[in-house]
C-alpha positions, -999 to 999 in steps of 0.1 A, spaced: 35 -943 429 24 -925 398 6 -892 399 -17 -880 371 -27 -844 366 -64 -836 367 -60 -817 335 -44 -819 300 -24 -792 282 -37 -775 250 -18 -754 225 -27 -719 213 -35 -734 179 -59 -759 193 -77 -733 214 -79 -709 185 -95 -736 164 -121 -744 190 -130 -707 195 -132 -701 157 -153 -732 151 -181 -721 173 -203 -690 167 -201 -669 199 -237 -679 207 -225 -715 210 -195 -709 232 -214 -727 260 -194 -758 251 -162 -741 261 -152 -718 289 -118 -700 291 -108 -690 327 -81 -664 329 -65 -664 364 -42 -634 359 -44 -608 386 -35 -572 379 -18 -584 347 -52 -591 332 -53 -555 319 -41 -550 283 -61 -577 266 -76 -611 270 -89 -641 250 -124 -634 237 -151 -644 262 -126 -653 289 -137 -650 325 -113 -634 349 -110 -653 382 -78 -638 397 -54 -663 413 -51 -641 444 -88 -647 452 -93 -680 434 -98 -701 466 -127 -677 476 -144 -679 442 -138 -715 430 -171 -728 445 -190 -703 425 -170 -711 394 -177 -748 397 -214 -741 399 -213 -717 370 -194 -741 347 -211 -774 359 -225 -781 324 -197 -769 302 -179 -798 285 -145 -781 281 -128 -756 305 -94 -740 297 -74 -723 324 -45 -699 318 -24 -672 333 4 -652 317 27 -681 310 6 -710 325 36 -722 345 22 -717 380 -11 -698 385 -29 -715 356 -20 -751 364 -26 -745 401 -61 -730 395 -69 -760 372 -60 -784 399 -79 -766 426 -109 -763 403 -108 -801 394 -105 -810 431 -134 -787 441 -155 -800 412 -149 -836 423 -158 -828 459 -188 -806 450 -203 -827 422 -201 -863 432 -223 -873 402 -218 -845 376 -245 -844 349 -219 -833 323 -185 -849 318 -159 -822 318 -124 -820 302 -101 -795 320 -72 -780 301 -43 -756 307 -32 -734 278 4 -741 271 25 -708 271 -5 -689 286 -18 -656 274 17 -645 265 20 -672 239 -15 -669 227 -14 -631 221 20 -634 204 3 -655 177 -32 -639 176 -30 -604 189 -43 -590 156 -73 -613 154 -104 -597 169 -122 -631 169 -96 -644 194 -82 -614 214 -101 -584 227 -91 -551 245 -55 -557 234 -30 -530 243 6 -537 232 19 -513 258 14 -542 283 30 -569 262 60 -555 244 
């Protein structure tokens, strides 16, 4: 029996390219969902929505509705080893259950190396990272 994940992995470079290729007014094609909890302080990817993992089950229905017509959704946590992939799986399962015939096909991704990897490369780029405070990351 083989098991396939309901998401793909994306690198920091790929995500940075997607974000930079779209004017902020057109970011409706891409949603970034940050599932960090109290570790969300100290910076985030520009336009990321914070849906903390500790309350994710309670808010995932709302998130599925909110992102129903967004073609690409990227999940991440600090390292994207546990919380990010788990949230992406829960989101995919909820979306499949809620939207039996979705009007928009959606690709679901998990950011490889999470926010830690992303900020290490792009912390000085205001097009990619906002509210950055190195106190939380060094």
